[in-house]
Structures are given as C-alpha cells and as structure tokens.
VOLOLO-5315 format. One record per residue (C-alpha): z, x, y. Coordinates in steps of 0.25 Angstrom, whole numbers, plus 5000, padded with zeros to 4 digits. Layout:
N
<z = Z	x = X	y = Y>
...
# end
This chain:
416
<z = 4940	x = 4937	y = 5094>
<z = 4942	x = 4922	y = 5098>
<z = 4935	x = 4917	y = 5086>
<z = 4943	x = 4925	y = 5077>
<z = 4956	x = 4921	y = 5084>
<z = 4952	x = 4906	y = 5083>
<z = 4950	x = 4908	y = 5067>
<z = 4965	x = 4911	y = 5066>
<z = 4973	x = 4898	y = 5064>
<z = 4984	x = 4902	y = 5074>
<z = 4987	x = 4899	y = 5089>
<z = 4979	x = 4908	y = 5098>
<z = 4990	x = 4918	y = 5101>
<z = 4994	x = 4919	y = 5087>
<z = 4980	x = 4921	y = 5082>
<z = 4978	x = 4932	y = 5092>
<z = 4991	x = 4939	y = 5087>
<z = 4987	x = 4936	y = 5072>
<z = 4973	x = 4942	y = 5074>
<z = 4978	x = 4954	y = 5081>
<z = 4989	x = 4957	y = 5070>
<z = 4978	x = 4955	y = 5059>
<z = 4969	x = 4965	y = 5066>
<z = 4981	x = 4975	y = 5068>
<z = 4985	x = 4973	y = 5053>
<z = 4971	x = 4976	y = 5048>
<z = 4970	x = 4988	y = 5057>
<z = 4983	x = 4994	y = 5054>
<z = 4983	x = 4991	y = 5040>
<z = 4969	x = 4998	y = 5037>
<z = 4971	x = 5010	y = 5047>
<z = 4985	x = 5012	y = 5044>
<z = 4981	x = 5015	y = 5029>
<z = 4975	x = 5028	y = 5034>
<z = 4989	x = 5033	y = 5039>
<z = 4996	x = 5028	y = 5027>
<z = 4987	x = 5034	y = 5017>
<z = 4986	x = 5048	y = 5024>
<z = 5002	x = 5048	y = 5023>
<z = 5002	x = 5048	y = 5038>
<z = 5009	x = 5034	y = 5040>
<z = 5017	x = 5039	y = 5052>
<z = 5005	x = 5043	y = 5059>
<z = 5003	x = 5028	y = 5062>
<z = 5017	x = 5027	y = 5067>
<z = 5015	x = 5039	y = 5076>
<z = 5002	x = 5033	y = 5082>
<z = 5008	x = 5020	y = 5084>
<z = 5019	x = 5025	y = 5092>
<z = 5010	x = 5034	y = 5099>
<z = 5002	x = 5022	y = 5105>
<z = 5014	x = 5019	y = 5114>
<z = 5012	x = 5030	y = 5124>
<z = 4997	x = 5027	y = 5124>
<z = 4999	x = 5013	y = 5128>
<z = 5009	x = 5017	y = 5139>
<z = 5000	x = 5028	y = 5145>
<z = 4988	x = 5018	y = 5144>
<z = 4996	x = 5008	y = 5152>
<z = 5001	x = 5018	y = 5162>
<z = 4986	x = 5023	y = 5164>
<z = 4980	x = 5010	y = 5166>
<z = 4991	x = 5002	y = 5172>
<z = 4987	x = 4990	y = 5164>
<z = 4991	x = 4984	y = 5150>
<z = 4977	x = 4983	y = 5145>
<z = 4977	x = 4982	y = 5130>
<z = 4965	x = 4991	y = 5128>
<z = 4970	x = 5002	y = 5137>
<z = 4983	x = 5002	y = 5131>
<z = 4977	x = 5003	y = 5117>
<z = 4968	x = 5014	y = 5121>
<z = 4981	x = 5022	y = 5126>
<z = 4987	x = 5019	y = 5112>
<z = 4975	x = 5024	y = 5105>
<z = 4974	x = 5037	y = 5113>
<z = 4989	x = 5040	y = 5111>
<z = 4988	x = 5037	y = 5096>
<z = 4976	x = 5047	y = 5095>
<z = 4984	x = 5058	y = 5103>
<z = 4996	x = 5056	y = 5094>
<z = 4988	x = 5057	y = 5082>
<z = 4982	x = 5070	y = 5087>
<z = 4995	x = 5075	y = 5091>
<z = 5000	x = 5073	y = 5077>
<z = 4989	x = 5080	y = 5071>
<z = 4990	x = 5091	y = 5080>
<z = 5005	x = 5093	y = 5078>
<z = 5003	x = 5093	y = 5063>
<z = 4991	x = 5103	y = 5063>
<z = 4996	x = 5113	y = 5073>
<z = 5010	x = 5114	y = 5070>
<z = 5020	x = 5115	y = 5058>
<z = 5025	x = 5101	y = 5060>
<z = 5023	x = 5091	y = 5049>
<z = 5015	x = 5078	y = 5051>
<z = 5027	x = 5069	y = 5050>
<z = 5034	x = 5077	y = 5061>
<z = 5021	x = 5077	y = 5070>
<z = 5020	x = 5062	y = 5068>
<z = 5035	x = 5061	y = 5072>
<z = 5033	x = 5069	y = 5084>
<z = 5021	x = 5062	y = 5089>
<z = 5027	x = 5048	y = 5086>
<z = 5040	x = 5050	y = 5093>
<z = 5034	x = 5057	y = 5105>
<z = 5023	x = 5047	y = 5108>
<z = 5032	x = 5035	y = 5106>
<z = 5043	x = 5041	y = 5115>
<z = 5032	x = 5044	y = 5126>
<z = 5028	x = 5029	y = 5124>
<z = 5042	x = 5024	y = 5126>
<z = 5043	x = 5033	y = 5139>
<z = 5030	x = 5028	y = 5144>
<z = 5034	x = 5013	y = 5142>
<z = 5047	x = 5016	y = 5149>
<z = 5039	x = 5022	y = 5161>
<z = 5029	x = 5010	y = 5161>
<z = 5041	x = 5000	y = 5162>
<z = 5046	x = 5007	y = 5174>
<z = 5033	x = 5006	y = 5181>
<z = 5035	x = 4991	y = 5184>
<z = 5021	x = 4988	y = 5180>
<z = 5019	x = 4973	y = 5176>
<z = 5008	x = 4977	y = 5167>
<z = 5018	x = 4985	y = 5158>
<z = 5023	x = 4972	y = 5151>
<z = 5020	x = 4972	y = 5136>
<z = 5018	x = 4987	y = 5134>
<z = 5030	x = 4987	y = 5125>
<z = 5022	x = 4978	y = 5115>
<z = 5015	x = 4991	y = 5112>
<z = 5029	x = 4996	y = 5107>
<z = 5034	x = 4984	y = 5099>
<z = 5021	x = 4976	y = 5098>
<z = 5018	x = 4962	y = 5102>
<z = 5007	x = 4955	y = 5094>
<z = 5010	x = 4942	y = 5101>
<z = 5005	x = 4948	y = 5114>
<z = 4991	x = 4951	y = 5108>
<z = 4979	x = 4946	y = 5116>
<z = 4965	x = 4942	y = 5111>
<z = 4959	x = 4955	y = 5118>
<z = 4970	x = 4963	y = 5111>
<z = 4966	x = 4958	y = 5097>
<z = 4951	x = 4960	y = 5101>
<z = 4954	x = 4975	y = 5104>
<z = 4962	x = 4976	y = 5091>
<z = 4951	x = 4970	y = 5083>
<z = 4941	x = 4980	y = 5089>
<z = 4949	x = 4992	y = 5086>
<z = 4953	x = 4987	y = 5072>
<z = 4938	x = 4984	y = 5069>
<z = 4934	x = 4998	y = 5074>
<z = 4944	x = 5005	y = 5065>
<z = 4941	x = 4997	y = 5053>
<z = 4927	x = 5000	y = 5054>
<z = 4930	x = 5015	y = 5055>
<z = 4939	x = 5014	y = 5042>
<z = 4927	x = 5007	y = 5035>
<z = 4917	x = 5017	y = 5039>
<z = 4926	x = 5029	y = 5036>
<z = 4933	x = 5023	y = 5024>
<z = 4928	x = 5033	y = 5013>
<z = 4931	x = 5046	y = 5022>
<z = 4944	x = 5040	y = 5025>
<z = 4947	x = 5037	y = 5011>
<z = 4944	x = 5051	y = 5006>
<z = 4951	x = 5058	y = 5018>
<z = 4964	x = 5049	y = 5015>
<z = 4965	x = 5053	y = 5000>
<z = 4958	x = 5067	y = 4999>
<z = 4956	x = 5074	y = 5012>
<z = 4953	x = 5087	y = 5005>
<z = 4941	x = 5080	y = 4998>
<z = 4937	x = 5073	y = 5010>
<z = 4936	x = 5086	y = 5018>
<z = 4928	x = 5093	y = 5006>
<z = 4918	x = 5082	y = 5006>
<z = 4915	x = 5084	y = 5021>
<z = 4924	x = 5073	y = 5027>
<z = 4930	x = 5076	y = 5041>
<z = 4944	x = 5074	y = 5036>
<z = 4951	x = 5077	y = 5050>
<z = 4942	x = 5068	y = 5057>
<z = 4944	x = 5057	y = 5047>
<z = 4959	x = 5059	y = 5048>
<z = 4958	x = 5058	y = 5063>
<z = 4950	x = 5045	y = 5062>
<z = 4961	x = 5039	y = 5053>
<z = 4972	x = 5042	y = 5063>
<z = 4963	x = 5036	y = 5074>
<z = 4962	x = 5024	y = 5066>
<z = 4977	x = 5023	y = 5065>
<z = 4978	x = 5024	y = 5080>
<z = 4968	x = 5012	y = 5081>
<z = 4977	x = 5004	y = 5072>
<z = 4989	x = 5008	y = 5081>
<z = 4981	x = 5003	y = 5093>
<z = 4978	x = 4990	y = 5087>
<z = 4992	x = 4987	y = 5083>
<z = 5001	x = 4993	y = 5093>
<z = 5000	x = 4981	y = 5102>
<z = 5004	x = 4971	y = 5091>
<z = 5014	x = 4979	y = 5083>
<z = 5019	x = 4990	y = 5093>
<z = 5019	x = 5005	y = 5092>
<z = 5032	x = 5006	y = 5084>
<z = 5028	x = 4997	y = 5072>
<z = 5013	x = 4999	y = 5072>
<z = 5015	x = 5009	y = 5060>
<z = 5020	x = 4998	y = 5051>
<z = 5006	x = 4991	y = 5052>
<z = 4999	x = 5005	y = 5049>
<z = 5007	x = 5007	y = 5037>
<z = 5012	x = 4994	y = 5030>
<z = 4999	x = 4988	y = 5027>
<z = 4994	x = 5001	y = 5020>
<z = 5007	x = 5002	y = 5012>
<z = 5006	x = 4988	y = 5007>
<z = 4991	x = 4989	y = 5004>
<z = 4993	x = 5002	y = 4997>
<z = 5002	x = 4994	y = 4987>
<z = 4991	x = 4985	y = 4984>
<z = 4979	x = 4994	y = 4981>
<z = 4976	x = 5008	y = 4979>
<z = 4962	x = 5008	y = 4985>
<z = 4960	x = 5012	y = 4999>
<z = 4949	x = 5002	y = 5003>
<z = 4958	x = 4990	y = 4998>
<z = 4970	x = 4996	y = 5004>
<z = 4964	x = 4996	y = 5018>
<z = 4960	x = 4982	y = 5016>
<z = 4973	x = 4977	y = 5011>
<z = 4981	x = 4985	y = 5022>
<z = 4972	x = 4978	y = 5032>
<z = 4975	x = 4964	y = 5026>
<z = 4990	x = 4967	y = 5025>
<z = 4991	x = 4973	y = 5039>
<z = 4984	x = 4960	y = 5044>
<z = 4993	x = 4951	y = 5037>
<z = 5006	x = 4959	y = 5041>
<z = 5001	x = 4959	y = 5056>
<z = 4998	x = 4945	y = 5057>
<z = 5010	x = 4939	y = 5050>
<z = 5020	x = 4949	y = 5057>
<z = 5013	x = 4945	y = 5071>
<z = 5014	x = 4930	y = 5068>
<z = 5028	x = 4931	y = 5063>
<z = 5033	x = 4939	y = 5075>
<z = 5026	x = 4929	y = 5085>
<z = 5033	x = 4917	y = 5078>
<z = 5046	x = 4924	y = 5077>
<z = 5045	x = 4930	y = 5091>
<z = 5049	x = 4944	y = 5086>
<z = 5042	x = 4958	y = 5088>
<z = 5028	x = 4959	y = 5081>
<z = 5029	x = 4973	y = 5076>
<z = 5042	x = 4972	y = 5069>
<z = 5038	x = 4959	y = 5062>
<z = 5024	x = 4965	y = 5058>
<z = 5032	x = 4977	y = 5052>
<z = 5041	x = 4968	y = 5044>
<z = 5030	x = 4960	y = 5038>
<z = 5023	x = 4973	y = 5035>
<z = 5035	x = 4978	y = 5028>
<z = 5036	x = 4966	y = 5020>
<z = 5022	x = 4967	y = 5016>
<z = 5024	x = 4981	y = 5011>
<z = 5036	x = 4978	y = 5004>
<z = 5029	x = 4967	y = 4996>
<z = 5018	x = 4976	y = 4993>
<z = 5027	x = 4987	y = 4988>
<z = 5035	x = 4977	y = 4979>
<z = 5023	x = 4968	y = 4974>
<z = 5010	x = 4976	y = 4974>
<z = 5003	x = 4975	y = 4961>
<z = 5004	x = 4988	y = 4954>
<z = 5012	x = 4995	y = 4964>
<z = 5023	x = 4986	y = 4969>
<z = 5037	x = 4989	y = 4965>
<z = 5040	x = 4975	y = 4959>
<z = 5026	x = 4975	y = 4952>
<z = 5029	x = 4989	y = 4946>
<z = 5043	x = 4985	y = 4942>
<z = 5037	x = 4972	y = 4935>
<z = 5027	x = 4981	y = 4928>
<z = 5037	x = 4991	y = 4924>
<z = 5046	x = 4979	y = 4918>
<z = 5034	x = 4974	y = 4911>
<z = 5030	x = 4987	y = 4905>
<z = 5044	x = 4989	y = 4900>
<z = 5044	x = 4976	y = 4894>
<z = 5031	x = 4978	y = 4887>
<z = 5036	x = 4992	y = 4882>
<z = 5049	x = 4985	y = 4876>
<z = 5041	x = 4974	y = 4869>
<z = 5031	x = 4984	y = 4863>
<z = 5043	x = 4992	y = 4858>
<z = 5050	x = 4980	y = 4852>
<z = 5036	x = 4976	y = 4846>
<z = 5034	x = 4990	y = 4840>
<z = 5049	x = 4990	y = 4834>
<z = 5047	x = 4976	y = 4828>
<z = 5034	x = 4981	y = 4822>
<z = 5040	x = 4993	y = 4816>
<z = 5052	x = 4985	y = 4811>
<z = 5043	x = 4975	y = 4804>
<z = 5034	x = 4985	y = 4797>
<z = 5047	x = 4992	y = 4792>
<z = 5053	x = 4980	y = 4786>
<z = 5056	x = 4966	y = 4787>
<z = 5056	x = 4959	y = 4801>
<z = 5068	x = 4964	y = 4809>
<z = 5078	x = 4955	y = 4817>
<z = 5081	x = 4958	y = 4831>
<z = 5093	x = 4966	y = 4828>
<z = 5086	x = 4974	y = 4817>
<z = 5074	x = 4977	y = 4827>
<z = 5084	x = 4982	y = 4837>
<z = 5090	x = 4992	y = 4827>
<z = 5077	x = 4997	y = 4823>
<z = 5071	x = 4999	y = 4836>
<z = 5083	x = 5005	y = 4843>
<z = 5080	x = 4997	y = 4856>
<z = 5091	x = 4989	y = 4863>
<z = 5093	x = 4975	y = 4857>
<z = 5090	x = 4968	y = 4870>
<z = 5077	x = 4975	y = 4872>
<z = 5073	x = 4971	y = 4858>
<z = 5076	x = 4957	y = 4861>
<z = 5069	x = 4956	y = 4874>
<z = 5057	x = 4963	y = 4867>
<z = 5057	x = 4953	y = 4855>
<z = 5058	x = 4941	y = 4865>
<z = 5046	x = 4946	y = 4872>
<z = 5038	x = 4948	y = 4860>
<z = 5042	x = 4935	y = 4854>
<z = 5037	x = 4928	y = 4867>
<z = 5024	x = 4935	y = 4866>
<z = 5022	x = 4931	y = 4851>
<z = 5023	x = 4945	y = 4846>
<z = 5034	x = 4942	y = 4836>
<z = 5040	x = 4931	y = 4827>
<z = 5053	x = 4928	y = 4821>
<z = 5058	x = 4924	y = 4807>
<z = 5072	x = 4921	y = 4809>
<z = 5079	x = 4933	y = 4815>
<z = 5067	x = 4942	y = 4810>
<z = 5056	x = 4947	y = 4819>
<z = 5042	x = 4950	y = 4816>
<z = 5029	x = 4953	y = 4823>
<z = 5019	x = 4942	y = 4825>
<z = 5004	x = 4945	y = 4823>
<z = 5003	x = 4947	y = 4838>
<z = 5015	x = 4956	y = 4838>
<z = 5010	x = 4965	y = 4826>
<z = 4997	x = 4967	y = 4834>
<z = 5005	x = 4970	y = 4847>
<z = 5013	x = 4980	y = 4839>
<z = 5001	x = 4987	y = 4833>
<z = 4995	x = 4988	y = 4847>
<z = 5008	x = 4995	y = 4852>
<z = 5008	x = 5004	y = 4840>
<z = 4993	x = 5008	y = 4843>
<z = 4995	x = 5010	y = 4858>
<z = 5007	x = 5019	y = 4855>
<z = 5000	x = 5027	y = 4845>
<z = 4988	x = 5028	y = 4853>
<z = 4996	x = 5033	y = 4865>
<z = 5002	x = 5044	y = 4856>
<z = 4988	x = 5048	y = 4851>
<z = 4983	x = 5049	y = 4866>
<z = 4994	x = 5058	y = 4869>
<z = 4991	x = 5067	y = 4857>
<z = 4976	x = 5066	y = 4857>
<z = 4972	x = 5061	y = 4871>
<z = 4967	x = 5074	y = 4876>
<z = 4957	x = 5075	y = 4864>
<z = 4949	x = 5062	y = 4869>
<z = 4936	x = 5064	y = 4876>
<z = 4939	x = 5054	y = 4887>
<z = 4928	x = 5052	y = 4898>
<z = 4939	x = 5053	y = 4909>
<z = 4953	x = 5056	y = 4912>
<z = 4961	x = 5044	y = 4911>
<z = 4976	x = 5040	y = 4910>
<z = 4977	x = 5030	y = 4898>
<z = 4986	x = 5018	y = 4898>
<z = 4997	x = 5020	y = 4887>
<z = 4998	x = 5005	y = 4885>
<z = 4983	x = 5003	y = 4882>
<z = 4977	x = 5017	y = 4878>
<z = 4966	x = 5010	y = 4871>
<z = 4961	x = 5003	y = 4884>
<z = 4962	x = 5016	y = 4892>
<z = 4955	x = 5025	y = 4882>
<z = 4945	x = 5015	y = 4876>
<z = 4943	x = 5012	y = 4861>
<z = 4934	x = 5024	y = 4859>
<z = 4944	x = 5034	y = 4864>
<z = 4956	x = 5027	y = 4857>
<z = 4949	x = 5028	y = 4843>
<z = 4947	x = 5042	y = 4846>
<z = 4961	x = 5044	y = 4849>
<z = 4965	x = 5037	y = 4836>
<z = 4956	x = 5047	y = 4829>
<z = 4962	x = 5059	y = 4835>
<z = 4976	x = 5055	y = 4831>
<z = 4982	x = 5052	y = 4817>
<z = 4986	x = 5038	y = 4820>
<z = 4978	x = 5026	y = 4818>
<z = 4981	x = 5012	y = 4823>
<z = 4987	x = 5003	y = 4812>
<z = 4981	x = 4990	y = 4808>
<z = 4989	x = 4979	y = 4815>
# end
C-alpha cells in the first residue's frame, strides 16, 4: 500500500484520501450496477442506512472505535436488513417498495437512537462516530484504505468469476432458472455484494448519501454503452473519478465530503444524459434537426427535379408554387443544395447540376424501393428477420434481394 500511495503525485494525506475515494468509486460503481439493473436501486439506500445501527452496536459491544469491528457491525446489519426486506416481501402482501421503506426508516431510526445513547456514555472513544452518518474522507487512514482495498478486490473477483451467471439472472431470471442456475442464491450474492460496497464507502461518504455512489455511476455509464461488461468497467471508472474529485474538492473547500461527491456525481450524470452519443438529449436533438434538414433538402431536390422534367427551369417563386411548400422552406433548401453543388443558376432560373440529377435519382429510387418493400417485402426469402433502414434499403437488404424486390414490383429504376 505504501508503494501505491507514493506513486500518487499528492501530499501523503491527500494521496491516502484520493486512493480511498478511488477504491470506493470503483467498488460502488461496479457493485451498484446490480441494484440498478434489477430495478432495486432503493435497496442500496436501505442497506446504506441500515449500516448505521450496526456501527453503533459494534462500538457498544467492543467499547473501541476500531475500524475493522465497526465495519463488521455495519456488514452484519446490512445483511440482516436485506434478509428482512426479502422476508417481508415474500411472506406478506406488502409490496417491495413498502418493505424497503419500512426497513430503511426503522434501521436508520435505531441508529440515531443508539448514537444518542452512546453520546450520553461520556466515552472518549466515541468521538468521530458521526462520520459514519455524514462521511469524512479526510479522516481515512492508511489501514482503512488497505481494508477497503481488500474488500473491494474480493468483491470484484466474485463479480469476475460469476459474471455470466449474474448476467443471465439480471436480464432473464426465468431462463436462468430453466438452465439450472440457482437464481435465489445468485440474487442473494448480488445483494451481499451491495452490502460490501456499503461497508467500503460508509466511512468516506456516510450512510445518508452512500446510495448516490451506488446509483449515479451506473446511470452515467448506461448512457454510454448497452453492453453489461463495458458498462461495469465504465461505472467503475466514473465512480473512481467522481469519488476522487469530490473528496479532493471537499478537503480544499473544507466542506462535508458526502454532499460534494454527490454533487459531482449529479453533474456527471447530467452531462451524460445531455451529451452521450446516441442517447443524450442534446445529441438526439441534433440528430433530429439534421434528419429534418435532410428530409427538407431531399423534398426540395425532388420538387426541382419534377419541375425541370415538366418544363423549363423554374424560378424560386415558381418552384414554391409548384411544390406547395412554404417559400421560406424552399429558400433554405435551395441554399443548402447550392452550397453542396447540387444545383446551378442561370439568372433567376434554377436547374440541377450533374451531381444534383444523380442525387435526385437516388432519392426517387429509395422512395420507390421502400414502397416496393412495403408491398412485396413479405415475399422475399430473407435469411433472417431484420428491420431495414428506410434511408438505405439497398444496404440493409443487399443487392441480390434488392433486385429481387424490383422484379416483384412493377417499377424499375430509371436511368439517371
């Protein structure tokens, strides 16, 4: 551990905190994914809050603020809370969310009562127990980080070994059961791993806000990839970055660690929700705008091609009258087409260039090919079920099936 800390280009105290926050982020990011993907995100919240009475009871029993014994108490309390939630859900008519709420509020209330009781004992060793409530990354010691690292490594090894069974159980528990997997055991194992993540992070982030590190990295990673393996890696990386940056900022600003980490996590999630390729709100808005612009330009191109074949090259006003489109839309489409070399002008008359004529032919072919697909697509002997791209049906079907589709219909692509 000493050699690893020395590699970090920070003062010793900051390096210990940064390493602890990185271990916490990786562990919470990877293990929290199993709660999020199962639709049981609040289970992590309940287990985090349930750790508080475990810490208090461990202190009362041992009389010492030993990190190892306190974390054992937190782990035992978390497992008991998990079993209670499962028991309430399976042996009564109470819904899972209500069971989670009952356990969360009860255990957390018990923890507050026990902390108040400990405060009245006048035991000098009790100082710092409230860090398990609000978190204090600055108080991490090297032995704490070593214990966190050992727990994290063990849990990640379990994930690596059981990755395939976990994957099947997450996405299709019925199939997992049919192939002989012990679904109940795997689900309990995943819940136990979440308890381990809580044990690793409760000292640095606190019981109240630990759920943020269990959920936020997975939510951010889910926007960036759709594959479970990549998502777990990304969630770990994002969790580490969020934990380290939040912990360092909190130490510099001398503000509570947990809330700062949560704010950094929220900012990361917000950026991913807005900018993630393929899924981000702004990315999708930009794609929608580009698709609309392309559709408008193709429409204007087809209208101009039709007008040119029907008579002399039209003016802008004549084209607007023939197409029925708003004049402003016609002007914007013509401007884009002129910029890309699709049309030429002779005074106020507009006609297609060679590239424009070829592009218009391509648009006609795609439209007619899509019509043929809708009419005769079921008659094709495709090797598999596929959803063709209406913008490029030929690439979706292949040349052989495209020609077969032309043969089934009455239309043949005209020469450009």
